[in-house]
Each structure stands twice: as structure tokens, then as C-alpha cells.
C-alpha positions, 0 to 999 in steps of 0.5 A: 355378607356381600361379596366383591366381584372384579371383571378384568380383560386379560387379552383382546384378539383383533384383526390387524387389518381393521383393528376390530376386536374379535375375542375377549379373554377375561377373568372374574374374581370374587372376594368375601367382604372380609377379604379372607377367601377368593375364587376366580373364573376365566373365559373367553367370548367371541364378539360380533363385528361392530357397526362401522359408524360407531366403531371405536378405534383399537388404540382408543378402546378402554377396559371399560369398553371391553367389560361392557361388550363382554357383559352384553355378549354374555347375555346381559344381567341374568348371565352375569348374576349366574356366573357370580352366583356360582362363584358365591357357591365356591366361596361358601364352600371355602368358608364352610367346607362340606367335603374333604380330601386326604387319608385317614392315617395322615 
């Protein structure tokens, strides 16, 4: 079974004077292949200032640009795999629970 992961940017914090994006707020959602279970995570990460020669004007930045910057700022494929693995574990727990809550008299 292959889970599906969706990375989204919910907000970009920027410097108004320059338009430089300083912080990305993101969510990542994992859904089981049958669509029955889903889990998610939220985070934010600061970005290094861009090179002035290659900077993209704020109004031209796309979500795809931000997701690429996010993945790079997180440390690349290894960190992405770690986050997705943790989400996989949460999905496994939902599908086949190992803990429960409640009262014995309910």
C-alpha cells in the first residue's frame, strides 16, 4: 500500500519593503491508498535570504516554488522521508490500533 502525501503552503511571512519571504507555514497530509484514513502535520520554517540576482518577485512566487524552498530548508530528501515515515506510522496506528481509551463500564 502506498500512501499519498500532499504538501501545501498555508502562509508566507515576508518583508514588506523587499518582498523577501522569510518564513513558510506548511501542512503535509498523508492519506491511505484506499482513502479511508488521513493524518497531517503542520510546521513553519525560516528561509535564508535569497540571492538578489535570482530572487523571484513576491507576486510571481508560486506554491511550487515555496514547496521546493521548504524541502530544501528542511534538509532535503532524508528529512522529507522522515516526516512521511512518521505520518505512515500514524496511519498504521489508525488502521490497526494498538492503544485504546475509555472506561471499562461504558
